[in-house]
PyMOL commands that place a pseudoatom at each C-alpha (Angstrom):
pseudoatom trace, name=CA, resn=UNK, resi=1, chain=A, elem=C, hetatm=0, pos=[-0.056, -0.178, 0.030]
pseudoatom trace, name=CA, resn=UNK, resi=2, chain=A, elem=C, hetatm=0, pos=[1.377, 3.307, -0.989]
pseudoatom trace, name=CA, resn=UNK, resi=3, chain=A, elem=C, hetatm=0, pos=[2.376, 6.133, 1.717]
pseudoatom trace, name=CA, resn=UNK, resi=4, chain=A, elem=C, hetatm=0, pos=[0.540, 9.334, 1.166]
pseudoatom trace, name=CA, resn=UNK, resi=5, chain=A, elem=C, hetatm=0, pos=[2.263, 12.602, 2.651]
pseudoatom trace, name=CA, resn=UNK, resi=6, chain=A, elem=C, hetatm=0, pos=[-0.077, 14.569, 4.487]
pseudoatom trace, name=CA, resn=UNK, resi=7, chain=A, elem=C, hetatm=0, pos=[0.766, 17.572, 2.563]
pseudoatom trace, name=CA, resn=UNK, resi=8, chain=A, elem=C, hetatm=0, pos=[-0.384, 15.936, -0.377]
pseudoatom trace, name=CA, resn=UNK, resi=9, chain=A, elem=C, hetatm=0, pos=[-3.483, 14.992, 0.855]
pseudoatom trace, name=CA, resn=UNK, resi=10, chain=A, elem=C, hetatm=0, pos=[-4.718, 18.924, 1.218]
pseudoatom trace, name=CA, resn=UNK, resi=11, chain=A, elem=C, hetatm=0, pos=[-2.166, 20.667, -0.812]
pseudoatom trace, name=CA, resn=UNK, resi=12, chain=A, elem=C, hetatm=0, pos=[-4.551, 23.927, -0.100]
pseudoatom trace, name=CA, resn=UNK, resi=13, chain=A, elem=C, hetatm=0, pos=[-3.227, 26.719, 2.470]
pseudoatom trace, name=CA, resn=UNK, resi=14, chain=A, elem=C, hetatm=0, pos=[-5.643, 27.696, 4.776]
pseudoatom trace, name=CA, resn=UNK, resi=15, chain=A, elem=C, hetatm=0, pos=[-7.375, 31.144, 3.960]
pseudoatom trace, name=CA, resn=UNK, resi=16, chain=A, elem=C, hetatm=0, pos=[-8.961, 33.742, 5.922]
pseudoatom trace, name=CA, resn=UNK, resi=17, chain=A, elem=C, hetatm=0, pos=[-12.540, 33.876, 6.925]
pseudoatom trace, name=CA, resn=UNK, resi=18, chain=A, elem=C, hetatm=0, pos=[-14.458, 36.986, 5.708]
pseudoatom trace, name=CA, resn=UNK, resi=19, chain=A, elem=C, hetatm=0, pos=[-16.845, 38.421, 8.061]
pseudoatom trace, name=CA, resn=UNK, resi=20, chain=A, elem=C, hetatm=0, pos=[-19.272, 41.477, 7.382]
pseudoatom trace, name=CA, resn=UNK, resi=21, chain=A, elem=C, hetatm=0, pos=[-20.211, 44.039, 9.938]
pseudoatom trace, name=CA, resn=UNK, resi=22, chain=A, elem=C, hetatm=0, pos=[-22.404, 46.959, 9.951]
pseudoatom trace, name=CA, resn=UNK, resi=23, chain=A, elem=C, hetatm=0, pos=[-21.537, 49.444, 12.735]
pseudoatom trace, name=CA, resn=UNK, resi=24, chain=A, elem=C, hetatm=0, pos=[-23.211, 52.445, 14.148]
pseudoatom trace, name=CA, resn=UNK, resi=25, chain=A, elem=C, hetatm=0, pos=[-21.690, 54.649, 16.833]
pseudoatom trace, name=CA, resn=UNK, resi=26, chain=A, elem=C, hetatm=0, pos=[-23.000, 57.467, 19.012]
pseudoatom trace, name=CA, resn=UNK, resi=27, chain=A, elem=C, hetatm=0, pos=[-20.193, 58.911, 20.910]
pseudoatom trace, name=CA, resn=UNK, resi=28, chain=A, elem=C, hetatm=0, pos=[-21.748, 61.772, 22.830]
pseudoatom trace, name=CA, resn=UNK, resi=29, chain=A, elem=C, hetatm=0, pos=[-18.391, 62.357, 24.670]
pseudoatom trace, name=CA, resn=UNK, resi=30, chain=A, elem=C, hetatm=0, pos=[-16.361, 62.784, 21.577]
pseudoatom trace, name=CA, resn=UNK, resi=31, chain=A, elem=C, hetatm=0, pos=[-19.172, 64.066, 19.195]
pseudoatom trace, name=CA, resn=UNK, resi=32, chain=A, elem=C, hetatm=0, pos=[-18.419, 61.056, 16.928]
pseudoatom trace, name=CA, resn=UNK, resi=33, chain=A, elem=C, hetatm=0, pos=[-21.770, 60.003, 14.931]
pseudoatom trace, name=CA, resn=UNK, resi=34, chain=A, elem=C, hetatm=0, pos=[-21.474, 57.053, 12.441]
pseudoatom trace, name=CA, resn=UNK, resi=35, chain=A, elem=C, hetatm=0, pos=[-24.465, 55.116, 11.079]
pseudoatom trace, name=CA, resn=UNK, resi=36, chain=A, elem=C, hetatm=0, pos=[-24.217, 51.904, 9.164]
pseudoatom trace, name=CA, resn=UNK, resi=37, chain=A, elem=C, hetatm=0, pos=[-20.420, 51.798, 8.287]
pseudoatom trace, name=CA, resn=UNK, resi=38, chain=A, elem=C, hetatm=0, pos=[-20.001, 48.614, 6.417]
pseudoatom trace, name=CA, resn=UNK, resi=39, chain=A, elem=C, hetatm=0, pos=[-16.845, 46.905, 7.576]
pseudoatom trace, name=CA, resn=UNK, resi=40, chain=A, elem=C, hetatm=0, pos=[-15.187, 43.786, 6.036]
pseudoatom trace, name=CA, resn=UNK, resi=41, chain=A, elem=C, hetatm=0, pos=[-12.927, 41.972, 8.326]
pseudoatom trace, name=CA, resn=UNK, resi=42, chain=A, elem=C, hetatm=0, pos=[-10.440, 39.025, 7.429]
pseudoatom trace, name=CA, resn=UNK, resi=43, chain=A, elem=C, hetatm=0, pos=[-10.157, 36.665, 10.275]
pseudoatom trace, name=CA, resn=UNK, resi=44, chain=A, elem=C, hetatm=0, pos=[-6.638, 35.064, 9.872]
pseudoatom trace, name=CA, resn=UNK, resi=45, chain=A, elem=C, hetatm=0, pos=[-6.715, 31.162, 10.309]
pseudoatom trace, name=CA, resn=UNK, resi=46, chain=A, elem=C, hetatm=0, pos=[-4.871, 31.487, 13.472]
pseudoatom trace, name=CA, resn=UNK, resi=47, chain=A, elem=C, hetatm=0, pos=[-6.780, 34.163, 14.904]
pseudoatom trace, name=CA, resn=UNK, resi=48, chain=A, elem=C, hetatm=0, pos=[-9.635, 32.915, 17.156]
pseudoatom trace, name=CA, resn=UNK, resi=49, chain=A, elem=C, hetatm=0, pos=[-13.259, 34.647, 17.500]
pseudoatom trace, name=CA, resn=UNK, resi=50, chain=A, elem=C, hetatm=0, pos=[-12.568, 36.244, 20.690]
pseudoatom trace, name=CA, resn=UNK, resi=51, chain=A, elem=C, hetatm=0, pos=[-9.381, 38.185, 19.345]
pseudoatom trace, name=CA, resn=UNK, resi=52, chain=A, elem=C, hetatm=0, pos=[-11.346, 39.098, 16.113]
pseudoatom trace, name=CA, resn=UNK, resi=53, chain=A, elem=C, hetatm=0, pos=[-14.076, 40.597, 18.287]
pseudoatom trace, name=CA, resn=UNK, resi=54, chain=A, elem=C, hetatm=0, pos=[-11.650, 42.279, 20.282]
pseudoatom trace, name=CA, resn=UNK, resi=55, chain=A, elem=C, hetatm=0, pos=[-10.155, 43.785, 17.362]
pseudoatom trace, name=CA, resn=UNK, resi=56, chain=A, elem=C, hetatm=0, pos=[-13.550, 44.922, 16.103]
pseudoatom trace, name=CA, resn=UNK, resi=57, chain=A, elem=C, hetatm=0, pos=[-14.139, 46.721, 19.405]
pseudoatom trace, name=CA, resn=UNK, resi=58, chain=A, elem=C, hetatm=0, pos=[-10.822, 48.317, 19.428]
pseudoatom trace, name=CA, resn=UNK, resi=59, chain=A, elem=C, hetatm=0, pos=[-11.677, 49.839, 15.970]
pseudoatom trace, name=CA, resn=UNK, resi=60, chain=A, elem=C, hetatm=0, pos=[-15.086, 50.845, 17.579]
pseudoatom trace, name=CA, resn=UNK, resi=61, chain=A, elem=C, hetatm=0, pos=[-13.578, 52.682, 20.458]
pseudoatom trace, name=CA, resn=UNK, resi=62, chain=A, elem=C, hetatm=0, pos=[-10.894, 54.491, 18.608]
pseudoatom trace, name=CA, resn=UNK, resi=63, chain=A, elem=C, hetatm=0, pos=[-12.782, 55.417, 15.074]
pseudoatom trace, name=CA, resn=UNK, resi=64, chain=A, elem=C, hetatm=0, pos=[-12.992, 59.138, 14.579]
pseudoatom trace, name=CA, resn=UNK, resi=65, chain=A, elem=C, hetatm=0, pos=[-16.179, 61.062, 12.750]
pseudoatom trace, name=CA, resn=UNK, resi=66, chain=A, elem=C, hetatm=0, pos=[-14.675, 60.550, 9.432]
pseudoatom trace, name=CA, resn=UNK, resi=67, chain=A, elem=C, hetatm=0, pos=[-13.961, 56.723, 10.194]
pseudoatom trace, name=CA, resn=UNK, resi=68, chain=A, elem=C, hetatm=0, pos=[-10.463, 56.988, 9.009]
pseudoatom trace, name=CA, resn=UNK, resi=69, chain=A, elem=C, hetatm=0, pos=[-9.314, 53.753, 10.809]
pseudoatom trace, name=CA, resn=UNK, resi=70, chain=A, elem=C, hetatm=0, pos=[-8.120, 50.887, 8.782]
pseudoatom trace, name=CA, resn=UNK, resi=71, chain=A, elem=C, hetatm=0, pos=[-7.614, 47.092, 9.410]
pseudoatom trace, name=CA, resn=UNK, resi=72, chain=A, elem=C, hetatm=0, pos=[-4.361, 45.745, 8.252]
pseudoatom trace, name=CA, resn=UNK, resi=73, chain=A, elem=C, hetatm=0, pos=[-3.348, 42.331, 7.799]
pseudoatom trace, name=CA, resn=UNK, resi=74, chain=A, elem=C, hetatm=0, pos=[-2.996, 42.029, 11.468]
pseudoatom trace, name=CA, resn=UNK, resi=75, chain=A, elem=C, hetatm=0, pos=[-1.560, 38.609, 12.633]
pseudoatom trace, name=CA, resn=UNK, resi=76, chain=A, elem=C, hetatm=0, pos=[-0.510, 38.119, 8.870]
pseudoatom trace, name=CA, resn=UNK, resi=77, chain=A, elem=C, hetatm=0, pos=[2.234, 41.040, 9.180]
pseudoatom trace, name=CA, resn=UNK, resi=78, chain=A, elem=C, hetatm=0, pos=[4.805, 41.827, 11.468]
pseudoatom trace, name=CA, resn=UNK, resi=79, chain=A, elem=C, hetatm=0, pos=[5.683, 45.350, 10.399]
pseudoatom trace, name=CA, resn=UNK, resi=80, chain=A, elem=C, hetatm=0, pos=[1.933, 46.607, 10.890]
pseudoatom trace, name=CA, resn=UNK, resi=81, chain=A, elem=C, hetatm=0, pos=[-0.537, 46.923, 13.804]
pseudoatom trace, name=CA, resn=UNK, resi=82, chain=A, elem=C, hetatm=0, pos=[-3.865, 45.567, 13.991]
pseudoatom trace, name=CA, resn=UNK, resi=83, chain=A, elem=C, hetatm=0, pos=[-5.594, 48.754, 13.279]
pseudoatom trace, name=CA, resn=UNK, resi=84, chain=A, elem=C, hetatm=0, pos=[-4.112, 51.919, 12.230]
pseudoatom trace, name=CA, resn=UNK, resi=85, chain=A, elem=C, hetatm=0, pos=[-4.512, 55.449, 10.606]
pseudoatom trace, name=CA, resn=UNK, resi=86, chain=A, elem=C, hetatm=0, pos=[-2.068, 56.730, 8.039]
pseudoatom trace, name=CA, resn=UNK, resi=87, chain=A, elem=C, hetatm=0, pos=[-2.472, 60.212, 6.514]
pseudoatom trace, name=CA, resn=UNK, resi=88, chain=A, elem=C, hetatm=0, pos=[-2.235, 61.022, 3.042]
pseudoatom trace, name=CA, resn=UNK, resi=89, chain=A, elem=C, hetatm=0, pos=[1.486, 61.419, 3.079]
pseudoatom trace, name=CA, resn=UNK, resi=90, chain=A, elem=C, hetatm=0, pos=[2.004, 58.114, 4.984]
pseudoatom trace, name=CA, resn=UNK, resi=91, chain=A, elem=C, hetatm=0, pos=[2.353, 59.223, 8.530]
pseudoatom trace, name=CA, resn=UNK, resi=92, chain=A, elem=C, hetatm=0, pos=[1.073, 56.822, 11.077]
pseudoatom trace, name=CA, resn=UNK, resi=93, chain=A, elem=C, hetatm=0, pos=[-1.124, 58.868, 13.427]
pseudoatom trace, name=CA, resn=UNK, resi=94, chain=A, elem=C, hetatm=0, pos=[-2.379, 55.912, 15.155]
pseudoatom trace, name=CA, resn=UNK, resi=95, chain=A, elem=C, hetatm=0, pos=[-1.390, 52.535, 15.975]
pseudoatom trace, name=CA, resn=UNK, resi=96, chain=A, elem=C, hetatm=0, pos=[-3.584, 50.001, 17.582]
pseudoatom trace, name=CA, resn=UNK, resi=97, chain=A, elem=C, hetatm=0, pos=[-2.546, 46.452, 18.396]
pseudoatom trace, name=CA, resn=UNK, resi=98, chain=A, elem=C, hetatm=0, pos=[-4.044, 43.557, 20.539]
pseudoatom trace, name=CA, resn=UNK, resi=99, chain=A, elem=C, hetatm=0, pos=[-2.238, 41.240, 23.042]
pseudoatom trace, name=CA, resn=UNK, resi=100, chain=A, elem=C, hetatm=0, pos=[0.916, 41.262, 24.891]
pseudoatom trace, name=CA, resn=UNK, resi=101, chain=A, elem=C, hetatm=0, pos=[3.400, 42.893, 22.685]
pseudoatom trace, name=CA, resn=UNK, resi=102, chain=A, elem=C, hetatm=0, pos=[7.352, 42.577, 23.258]
pseudoatom trace, name=CA, resn=UNK, resi=103, chain=A, elem=C, hetatm=0, pos=[9.006, 45.973, 24.685]
pseudoatom trace, name=CA, resn=UNK, resi=104, chain=A, elem=C, hetatm=0, pos=[10.552, 46.207, 20.931]
pseudoatom trace, name=CA, resn=UNK, resi=105, chain=A, elem=C, hetatm=0, pos=[7.097, 46.307, 19.510]
pseudoatom trace, name=CA, resn=UNK, resi=106, chain=A, elem=C, hetatm=0, pos=[6.113, 48.812, 22.116]
pseudoatom trace, name=CA, resn=UNK, resi=107, chain=A, elem=C, hetatm=0, pos=[9.042, 51.188, 21.116]
pseudoatom trace, name=CA, resn=UNK, resi=108, chain=A, elem=C, hetatm=0, pos=[8.409, 50.589, 17.468]
pseudoatom trace, name=CA, resn=UNK, resi=109, chain=A, elem=C, hetatm=0, pos=[4.463, 51.581, 18.106]
pseudoatom trace, name=CA, resn=UNK, resi=110, chain=A, elem=C, hetatm=0, pos=[5.402, 54.568, 20.098]
pseudoatom trace, name=CA, resn=UNK, resi=111, chain=A, elem=C, hetatm=0, pos=[8.331, 55.701, 17.666]
pseudoatom trace, name=CA, resn=UNK, resi=112, chain=A, elem=C, hetatm=0, pos=[6.500, 55.250, 14.619]
pseudoatom trace, name=CA, resn=UNK, resi=113, chain=A, elem=C, hetatm=0, pos=[2.982, 56.559, 15.553]
pseudoatom trace, name=CA, resn=UNK, resi=114, chain=A, elem=C, hetatm=0, pos=[1.646, 59.848, 17.036]
pseudoatom trace, name=CA, resn=UNK, resi=115, chain=A, elem=C, hetatm=0, pos=[-0.563, 57.793, 19.112]
pseudoatom trace, name=CA, resn=UNK, resi=116, chain=A, elem=C, hetatm=0, pos=[-0.148, 54.241, 20.150]
pseudoatom trace, name=CA, resn=UNK, resi=117, chain=A, elem=C, hetatm=0, pos=[-2.824, 51.994, 22.001]
pseudoatom trace, name=CA, resn=UNK, resi=118, chain=A, elem=C, hetatm=0, pos=[-2.504, 48.772, 23.210]
pseudoatom trace, name=CA, resn=UNK, resi=119, chain=A, elem=C, hetatm=0, pos=[-5.545, 46.601, 24.349]
pseudoatom trace, name=CA, resn=UNK, resi=120, chain=A, elem=C, hetatm=0, pos=[-4.237, 43.721, 26.222]
pseudoatom trace, name=CA, resn=UNK, resi=121, chain=A, elem=C, hetatm=0, pos=[-6.564, 40.679, 27.307]
pseudoatom trace, name=CA, resn=UNK, resi=122, chain=A, elem=C, hetatm=0, pos=[-6.070, 37.227, 28.899]
pseudoatom trace, name=CA, resn=UNK, resi=123, chain=A, elem=C, hetatm=0, pos=[-6.609, 37.435, 32.489]
pseudoatom trace, name=CA, resn=UNK, resi=124, chain=A, elem=C, hetatm=0, pos=[-3.505, 36.513, 34.672]
pseudoatom trace, name=CA, resn=UNK, resi=125, chain=A, elem=C, hetatm=0, pos=[-1.187, 36.506, 31.765]
pseudoatom trace, name=CA, resn=UNK, resi=126, chain=A, elem=C, hetatm=0, pos=[-2.121, 40.182, 30.797]
pseudoatom trace, name=CA, resn=UNK, resi=127, chain=A, elem=C, hetatm=0, pos=[-1.366, 41.095, 34.278]
pseudoatom trace, name=CA, resn=UNK, resi=128, chain=A, elem=C, hetatm=0, pos=[2.124, 39.100, 34.151]
pseudoatom trace, name=CA, resn=UNK, resi=129, chain=A, elem=C, hetatm=0, pos=[3.129, 40.668, 30.879]
pseudoatom trace, name=CA, resn=UNK, resi=130, chain=A, elem=C, hetatm=0, pos=[2.459, 44.159, 32.123]
pseudoatom trace, name=CA, resn=UNK, resi=131, chain=A, elem=C, hetatm=0, pos=[4.474, 43.730, 35.206]
pseudoatom trace, name=CA, resn=UNK, resi=132, chain=A, elem=C, hetatm=0, pos=[7.437, 42.619, 32.999]
pseudoatom trace, name=CA, resn=UNK, resi=133, chain=A, elem=C, hetatm=0, pos=[7.200, 45.129, 30.175]
pseudoatom trace, name=CA, resn=UNK, resi=134, chain=A, elem=C, hetatm=0, pos=[9.855, 48.002, 30.798]
pseudoatom trace, name=CA, resn=UNK, resi=135, chain=A, elem=C, hetatm=0, pos=[9.115, 50.410, 28.018]
pseudoatom trace, name=CA, resn=UNK, resi=136, chain=A, elem=C, hetatm=0, pos=[6.806, 53.418, 28.288]
pseudoatom trace, name=CA, resn=UNK, resi=137, chain=A, elem=C, hetatm=0, pos=[6.197, 56.433, 26.322]
pseudoatom trace, name=CA, resn=UNK, resi=138, chain=A, elem=C, hetatm=0, pos=[3.801, 59.648, 26.503]
pseudoatom trace, name=CA, resn=UNK, resi=139, chain=A, elem=C, hetatm=0, pos=[1.923, 58.842, 23.338]
pseudoatom trace, name=CA, resn=UNK, resi=140, chain=A, elem=C, hetatm=0, pos=[1.621, 54.941, 24.720]
pseudoatom trace, name=CA, resn=UNK, resi=141, chain=A, elem=C, hetatm=0, pos=[-1.647, 53.910, 26.339]
pseudoatom trace, name=CA, resn=UNK, resi=142, chain=A, elem=C, hetatm=0, pos=[-2.076, 50.317, 27.427]
pseudoatom trace, name=CA, resn=UNK, resi=143, chain=A, elem=C, hetatm=0, pos=[-5.733, 49.313, 28.141]
pseudoatom trace, name=CA, resn=UNK, resi=144, chain=A, elem=C, hetatm=0, pos=[-6.987, 45.974, 29.486]
pseudoatom trace, name=CA, resn=UNK, resi=145, chain=A, elem=C, hetatm=0, pos=[-10.026, 44.171, 28.352]
pseudoatom trace, name=CA, resn=UNK, resi=146, chain=A, elem=C, hetatm=0, pos=[-11.177, 41.939, 31.218]
pseudoatom trace, name=CA, resn=UNK, resi=147, chain=A, elem=C, hetatm=0, pos=[-12.208, 38.116, 30.480]
pseudoatom trace, name=CA, resn=UNK, resi=148, chain=A, elem=C, hetatm=0, pos=[-15.957, 38.694, 31.118]
pseudoatom trace, name=CA, resn=UNK, resi=149, chain=A, elem=C, hetatm=0, pos=[-16.127, 41.507, 28.582]
pseudoatom trace, name=CA, resn=UNK, resi=150, chain=A, elem=C, hetatm=0, pos=[-14.016, 39.371, 26.116]
pseudoatom trace, name=CA, resn=UNK, resi=151, chain=A, elem=C, hetatm=0, pos=[-16.284, 36.416, 26.522]
pseudoatom trace, name=CA, resn=UNK, resi=152, chain=A, elem=C, hetatm=0, pos=[-19.511, 38.435, 26.025]
pseudoatom trace, name=CA, resn=UNK, resi=153, chain=A, elem=C, hetatm=0, pos=[-17.870, 40.265, 22.852]
pseudoatom trace, name=CA, resn=UNK, resi=154, chain=A, elem=C, hetatm=0, pos=[-17.118, 36.560, 21.420]
pseudoatom trace, name=CA, resn=UNK, resi=155, chain=A, elem=C, hetatm=0, pos=[-20.996, 35.830, 21.921]
pseudoatom trace, name=CA, resn=UNK, resi=156, chain=A, elem=C, hetatm=0, pos=[-21.671, 38.529, 19.130]
pseudoatom trace, name=CA, resn=UNK, resi=157, chain=A, elem=C, hetatm=0, pos=[-19.616, 36.642, 16.692]
pseudoatom trace, name=CA, resn=UNK, resi=158, chain=A, elem=C, hetatm=0, pos=[-21.278, 36.052, 13.355]
pseudoatom trace, name=CA, resn=UNK, resi=159, chain=A, elem=C, hetatm=0, pos=[-20.308, 36.140, 9.722]
pseudoatom trace, name=CA, resn=UNK, resi=160, chain=A, elem=C, hetatm=0, pos=[-22.650, 38.987, 9.355]
pseudoatom trace, name=CA, resn=UNK, resi=161, chain=A, elem=C, hetatm=0, pos=[-23.196, 41.223, 12.221]
pseudoatom trace, name=CA, resn=UNK, resi=162, chain=A, elem=C, hetatm=0, pos=[-24.859, 44.517, 13.107]
pseudoatom trace, name=CA, resn=UNK, resi=163, chain=A, elem=C, hetatm=0, pos=[-23.404, 46.429, 16.167]
pseudoatom trace, name=CA, resn=UNK, resi=164, chain=A, elem=C, hetatm=0, pos=[-23.923, 49.699, 17.879]
pseudoatom trace, name=CA, resn=UNK, resi=165, chain=A, elem=C, hetatm=0, pos=[-21.468, 51.611, 20.148]
pseudoatom trace, name=CA, resn=UNK, resi=166, chain=A, elem=C, hetatm=0, pos=[-22.941, 54.039, 22.643]
pseudoatom trace, name=CA, resn=UNK, resi=167, chain=A, elem=C, hetatm=0, pos=[-20.614, 56.207, 24.823]
pseudoatom trace, name=CA, resn=UNK, resi=168, chain=A, elem=C, hetatm=0, pos=[-22.100, 58.855, 27.331]
pseudoatom trace, name=CA, resn=UNK, resi=169, chain=A, elem=C, hetatm=0, pos=[-20.586, 60.220, 30.225]
pseudoatom trace, name=CA, resn=UNK, resi=170, chain=A, elem=C, hetatm=0, pos=[-17.604, 57.590, 30.020]
pseudoatom trace, name=CA, resn=UNK, resi=171, chain=A, elem=C, hetatm=0, pos=[-20.012, 54.729, 30.169]
pseudoatom trace, name=CA, resn=UNK, resi=172, chain=A, elem=C, hetatm=0, pos=[-19.825, 52.179, 26.893]
pseudoatom trace, name=CA, resn=UNK, resi=173, chain=A, elem=C, hetatm=0, pos=[-22.302, 49.868, 25.621]
pseudoatom trace, name=CA, resn=UNK, resi=174, chain=A, elem=C, hetatm=0, pos=[-22.154, 47.684, 22.581]
pseudoatom trace, name=CA, resn=UNK, resi=175, chain=A, elem=C, hetatm=0, pos=[-25.414, 46.616, 21.505]
pseudoatom trace, name=CA, resn=UNK, resi=176, chain=A, elem=C, hetatm=0, pos=[-26.378, 43.785, 19.036]
pseudoatom trace, name=CA, resn=UNK, resi=177, chain=A, elem=C, hetatm=0, pos=[-30.263, 42.929, 18.627]
pseudoatom trace, name=CA, resn=UNK, resi=178, chain=A, elem=C, hetatm=0, pos=[-31.404, 42.401, 22.344]
pseudoatom trace, name=CA, resn=UNK, resi=179, chain=A, elem=C, hetatm=0, pos=[-27.936, 41.806, 23.744]
pseudoatom trace, name=CA, resn=UNK, resi=180, chain=A, elem=C, hetatm=0, pos=[-26.344, 45.035, 25.509]
pseudoatom trace, name=CA, resn=UNK, resi=181, chain=A, elem=C, hetatm=0, pos=[-22.729, 44.670, 27.041]
pseudoatom trace, name=CA, resn=UNK, resi=182, chain=A, elem=C, hetatm=0, pos=[-21.202, 47.115, 29.333]
pseudoatom trace, name=CA, resn=UNK, resi=183, chain=A, elem=C, hetatm=0, pos=[-17.671, 47.833, 28.530]
pseudoatom trace, name=CA, resn=UNK, resi=184, chain=A, elem=C, hetatm=0, pos=[-14.883, 49.137, 30.851]
pseudoatom trace, name=CA, resn=UNK, resi=185, chain=A, elem=C, hetatm=0, pos=[-11.508, 49.139, 29.728]
pseudoatom trace, name=CA, resn=UNK, resi=186, chain=A, elem=C, hetatm=0, pos=[-8.761, 49.513, 32.462]
pseudoatom trace, name=CA, resn=UNK, resi=187, chain=A, elem=C, hetatm=0, pos=[-6.185, 52.100, 31.607]
pseudoatom trace, name=CA, resn=UNK, resi=188, chain=A, elem=C, hetatm=0, pos=[-2.777, 50.590, 32.898]
pseudoatom trace, name=CA, resn=UNK, resi=189, chain=A, elem=C, hetatm=0, pos=[-0.837, 53.553, 31.647]
for i in range(1, 189): cmd.bond("trace and resi %d" % i, "trace and resi %d" % (i + 1))
show_as sticks, trace
zoom trace
């Protein structure tokens, strides 16, 4: 009986999963009002649903009135953040990453962008990571998303989503259908 290599059984590489979202934002604190913004998200094969939803949340929390933030190749590209805003002349005005980046990546983010924001998550491992990092900068913000919020956001995952974000007096709500989630990122620096 011939031996078949596992590489020959499925020669196709894994591809990204494409998701669609329609997002509305009412941010009374920052005067951002966006209605039915269509977004296309590519979920890298190694990106779990939880991380994708936190990436979408980070976009919603940082988008401006012109919806100028862009998703990048994310996990598929080491040289780019998960989300950014580049000016017309190529200046990175905003760099947004998720996870627990190295000091080297934090330095790169704050050196290349006018504003850098990291959303970290993962319970105890996030706390341990934060205690170990040594790099800080005036334009770098690190915010923590707790496990309960991350799990609630993951429950909203769908190939076609409609989400609303409301911010008023610092209170943040994400709404989808009859589901409402209170969001309270902790600012760690």
